[in-house]
C-alpha positions, -999 to 999 in steps of 0.1 A, spaced: -19 -59 286 -55 -53 281 -84 -78 281 -121 -73 277 -144 -82 305 -170 -107 296 -196 -89 318 -199 -54 332 -186 -51 368 -201 -33 398 -186 -21 431 -210 -25 461 -201 -5 492 -218 -4 526 -209 8 561 -215 -15 591 -208 -16 628 -177 -35 639 -197 -60 659 -218 -70 629 -189 -81 606 -193 -118 612 -230 -118 605 -225 -98 572 -196 -120 560 -217 -152 568 -247 -138 549 -226 -129 518 -204 -160 517 -228 -177 493 -232 -148 469 -197 -134 466 -162 -148 462 -144 -120 481 -146 -86 497 -124 -58 511 -130 -45 546 -114 -15 563 -121 7 593 -136 42 589 -147 69 613 -178 90 610 -173 126 621 -207 137 634 -218 155 666 -247 130 670 -224 99 670 -192 113 687 -188 110 724 -165 127 749 -139 108 767 -113 118 793 -77 105 792 -52 118 818 -74 147 826 -79 159 790 -112 157 773 -114 147 736 -141 136 712 -141 100 700 -160 87 670 -171 51 671 -153 28 646 -172 15 616 -162 -9 589 -166 -3 551 -172 -34 530 -165 -33 493 -175 -61 470 -167 -62 432 -191 -84 413 -204 -89 378 -239 -77 371 -255 -111 375 -247 -113 412 -254 -76 422 -291 -83 429 -283 -113 451 -258 -94 471 -282 -65 476 -310 -89 486 -288 -106 511 -278 -72 527 -314 -61 528 -326 -93 545 -298 -91 570 -305 -54 578 -342 -61 582 -335 -89 607 -311 -67 628 -299 -33 616 -261 -34 612 -253 2 604 -263 29 580 -291 17 558 -273 29 527 -256 6 502 -240 22 472 -234 6 438 -208 20 414 -199 9 379 -163 -4 375 -147 7 343 -113 -9 347 -92 -29 371 -54 -27 374 -35 -54 393 -5 -37 408 15 -68 416 12 -84 381 7 -53 360 -25 -68 344 -50 -43 332 -87 -53 327 -108 -28 307 
């Protein structure tokens, strides 16, 4: 099954700290219908810290969250504006938000393909 999208879609991805998730979700609730969030770890000598567990030293990277939002082109500016205003008020992570074009979407459960 193939269906044409009425508008081009974009994927918006940003990296935030775990403690800022509630603020980001509340700021984006008015401009998006849904988002995907998962944990990621950044491997960097500047951000890692050393911990000791049962006498052994190991490096720990602090947890971060990746937020992904798929939206049509009409809402992308509103999502980016909300993220920028939130980051200016209180920085929530890396000041980098990436926007990708979405060419197709495949729904695994139903087998529906959107092109």
